[in-house]
Structures are given as C-alpha cells and as structure tokens.
N, C-alpha and C positions, 0 to 999 in steps of 0.2 A: 252748286254746293260742292265744296272741296272735301277730299278724304279726311282733312283735319277737323272739319266741323262735326258737331254731335250727330250721331246716327239716329234717325227717327225710330221711334219704338216699333212701328210695324216692320221696318226693314230689319231691325235687330231680331225680331221674332222670325222673320223669313230666313235670315241667315242661319239661325239656330235650327230651323226646320230642314234646311239644305244639308247642314252638317250632321244632325242627329237622326233624321228620318230618311233622308235620301242618300246619305253616305257620301256626299260630295267632299272633295279635298278642300282644305282652306284656300288654296290658290284659285280653284274654280269658283268657290263661294265669293271670293273677293272680286273676281271678274264680274259676277252677277251684281254685286253691290255697286261696282263702278257704273254699270249701265243703268241701274235703278236710280242712283244719285242723279244721273242725267235727267231722268223723268221728273224728279222732285224739282230740279233747277229750272226745267222748261215750264213746269206747271206754275211755279211761283207761289202766289197766295191761293191759287185754286186748289181745293181739296181733291185728292186723286179720285174719290168716288164720284165726283161731279164731272169728270172728264168724259167726253164722248169720242166716237170714232174720228170725227173731223178734227178734234184737237190732236189726236195721235198722228193723223196724216200730216198735219201742219208741223208737228215736232220732227217727224221723220224727214220731211222736206227741208227743215232748218238744218238738221244734222247732215243731210246730203249736200246741201249748199256749202256747208263749212268744210267739206272735204272727206266725209266719212263714206267709204265705198259700200257697194251692195252687200258683200259678205259681212262686214261689220254691222250694217244696219239690220241684216237678218238676225244676227246674234242679239242686238239690242231689242228688237221686237220680241224675240223668244224670251228674253229675260223679263221684259215688261208683261208679256202674256202670262208667264208663270207666276209672277208676283201678284197679278190681279186674281188669278185662280186661288192663290193663298188668301188674299184679302176677302174673297167671296166665301171661302171656307171658314175662316177664323175671325173675320172682322166685320161681317155683315154687309159687305159691298154687294150691290144689287146686280151689277153686270160687268162684263169684261170688254172694254172698248177696243182691245187689240185683236179680238177674234175676227178672222176673215181678212185681215190686212196683210199685205206682202211687201217686202222691201224691193227696191229696184234691183233688177238682175245684175249680178256681178259678172264681169268677163271671166270666162273659164280659164284658170291658170293651173298648170301642173306643178307639183312640188319639185323643187330642185333636188338632185341626188349627186353625191360624189361618184366619181369613177371608182372601180375596185382598187386601182393603183393609188388614187388619192386617199381612200379610206385606210388602206394599209399604211401608207406614209404617215397618216395622222396618228394612228394608234401605236405604231412601233416607235417607242420613245425611250431614250436612255433613262435609267433609274439610278439616281445618286443619293436621294434623300427619302425619308418616309412620305413626304408630300408628293414626290415624284411617283412613288409606288401607289399611292392613293389615286392620283390622277390617271395613271396608266390603267389601273383596275376599273375606274369609272368609265373611261373612254372605251376600253375593250368590251365592257358589259353593255354599254349603250349600243355599240355596233353589232355585238354578238347576238343580242336578244331583242333589239328593237324597242327598248323601254321608253316610256314617257319620262320627262324630267321629274315630275311629281312621284312617279313610281320608283325611280332610282333613289331619290333622297329619303324615301320612307322605308327602305329595306333595312332589315336587321340581319346579323350573321345567321340566325336560325332559319332564315328564308332560303339559304343556299343548301343544295344537296349535291355535293361533289361526286359522290358515288353514282348517282343517277344522272349527273351532268344536266341539272335543271335548277331553275330558280322559281320560287313561288311569289307571284306578283299580285298586289291588290290594286286594281285599276279603277276606272270611272264607275260610279254607282256602287262602290265597295265590292265589286265583283273580283273574285280570285281566279287566276289562271296559272298554269304551269308552263314555263317557256324553256326550251333547250338552252344549254350553255355550251359555247364553243371551247375547244381545248385551250386556245390562247387566252380566253377570258378566265378560265379556271386557273391557269398558271399565274396570271396577273393577280387574281383575287387571293390566291393562297400566299403569294409573295407579300401582298398588302397586309394580310392577317398576321403575318409574322412580325410586322413592325407597327401595327395599329395601336398597340398599348403604349407606345412611346408618345402618342398624341392624345388618345382618347382618355376622357375622365374615367376613373375606376368604375363608376356606376352607369356609364353611358351604354345604351343598348343599340345605337345606330351602327350600321355597317360602315358608312362613310362619315367622317367627322371633319370639322374645320380646325383652324389653328387653335381655337379656344377649347378644343376637346369635346365640344357638343356636336349634335347632329348637323351635318353640313347644310347650308342654305342653298336653295335653287340658284340664287344669284351668283354664289361662288362657283358653282359648276359651270354656269354660262360664261363667266369671265375667264376661268381656267381653260375652257375649251376654245374660246375665241382666241386667247393668247397662243394656244398651241397651233391653231390654224395659221395665225400670222407668222409664227416661227417657221412653219413648214412651207410658207409661201403659197398657200392655197388662196386663190384670188377671191372666191366667193366667201362671204362671212360665214364662219362655222358656228353652229349652235346645236344644242342637243337634238332638236327635232330633225335637223339635217341628217344626223346619224340614223335616226329612226327611219326616215325616208330611204336612206341608202341601204339599210338592212333589208327593207321590204323589196326594194327594186332588185337588189342582187340575188335575194332568195328566189324571187319570181323568175328572174332571168335564168337561173340555174335549174329550177324545178318545174316551173309552169303551174304550180299547184296553188291556185288562188285561195282555196278554202283553208289550206294550212297557213298561209300568210295571214288570213283573216283571224284565225284562232290565235296565232302568236302575237299579233298586234292588239288583240282584245277589242276588235271592232264588233259592235252589236249587229251591224248590217253589212252584208257583203258589198252593197253598193258603195260604201265608204272605201272599201279596199280596191274596188275596180279602177280607181284612178291610176293605180300602178300598172294596169294593163296598157294604158296609154303611154306611160313612161317606157314600158317594155317594147311597145311598138316603135317608139321613137328610136330606141337603141337598135332594134333590128333593122330599121330603115337605114340608119347610118352604116351598119355593117353591109347591107345590100348595096347601097350607093357606092361604097368603097371597094367592094369585091366582085360584084356581078358585072360581067363584060357588057351586058345589054343595058346596064343602068348608067354607064359612063357617057357624058355628053361629048359630042364630037367637037373638035377644035378646028 
C-alpha cells in the first residue's frame, strides 16, 4: 500500500488518536502510519484481526530479508503493537499478535557528533540577507539547545525568553521543557527577529518561516543545513539531529552531568541519554592515546 492510496478507516482513527490523545507530532504520526501501511500490504486480503503471531513473525522475516535492520524492525513492531492495542480498545479486536515478539538485535552504533571546531565552523556564517539571518538563528539554536527538528519548526516567538536566556519547547508526548539559550543563539535570534517581518506573512505566528512567509517546513531546514555543511567542507552529511548529538556530547564532555543533559534533551529515560557516555569515553580515549606517554606504541 503506498502513501497515495486511501487510508483505511481504522488507521485514520488511530492517527487521530495519536495526534489528539497522545499528543504526537504530525511527523511522528506519519512515521507510525508508514509502518502500519506495511502491515496492511503484507496482510493483503487477510483481515488484521485474523492475524496470528506466526503471521507477524513471517512478515518481520520478510522485511528483514528485504534489508530492514534490527532498529527499524523494532520500530515497526512497536507501531504494529500499538495499533493492535488501539484495535482491541476501539474496534473489538480480540488479541494482539505482536505481544511477546522481538525484532532481531541491531548492532550497537553510536551517534556521530561534530568536533567543537566543526560545530563552530558550521554555525558561524556570514549574514547578507534575511534568509541568511534565519538560517544562522536556526543553526545556532539547534546547537545551543539540542532541539529536535520538529521542536524547532514548531516554535513561536512567544516561546523565547531572552531575559532568562531560555526557550520553552514542546517535545514528544506533548511534554514541555525549558532549555537554556546560549549567548550566540540569543544574538542570532534577535538579529533574525529584526528582519523576520520582511518575509513572514502579517498573521504568521511561527518563529521561523520559509520563502512563502508561512511556517518553515522540516525539509527546508534539512536542506539548508546540509548545504551549509557542504559549503563548509564538513565531510560527514550534516543534518539537524547531528547538531543535537553534538550539543549533548559537548555539554557532557564539559560538565559530566548526565542528568542535566537528559533534562535538556527531553529524554524520558536516562538510559536513552547514556549513549553519550560512550561517546564521551571515546573522546577521552583519543585524548589519552595522544597525550599519555604510556599509551604511545613503540616504533
């Protein structure tokens, strides 16, 4: 089933449930929809309430053989499991065939992070036009406060508190948190606000807008940041989540305060944040190998 085909009524209801009751962002809900469409496609003419655990195992095996990795399959299973819970609650489905099933384990990979010098090189950019001012403010804010892409594009000017050097962010699950703002981000944001009205529609409430004067799209942010990375000669592909990883890594390297990083990132569980301790250890290991006389290999 492609995204262009009609959405089955139960899926429409589930997406409304995710948006209205669970407070999920449209982007997150669409990711769920994409995974659930896979289930409809794999099931074919078989009604979903008739599927059993062995069907789901076979579908997961098919997706795995087509190249989907362990992490993606775990996400797919989670989406299917949640959808079946909704069907049991609101549509009389008798059982959840996904309960107890696990995806193949994915190899543990650490998120890539820019070096501090690369991050500064990326965000320190010349400003000649209002769009330059917008991009600089967005990039500084992503690196200064570790925001998710969906959080960035949903901001309004009222969310900024320059006197308190903070920004109010609505994250996953519609949870609100207050995140510090760095001085460079404040300067860039205030410079953008001085020229924002040259682009924004008169009634537009968004902090960041596109060329059409309406709220900027996530895709535009991704493209602008990628182009900035290419311009600056940064070898790794630059994307918004890379700046979030870099923010977390650099704050942890400087402070060692894992709990503070967890709060700023808006992670529900500290286990999610602990991946950055591995990144920090890698960083310290490189410093050790390069500086400690007993670490150097004999030639």
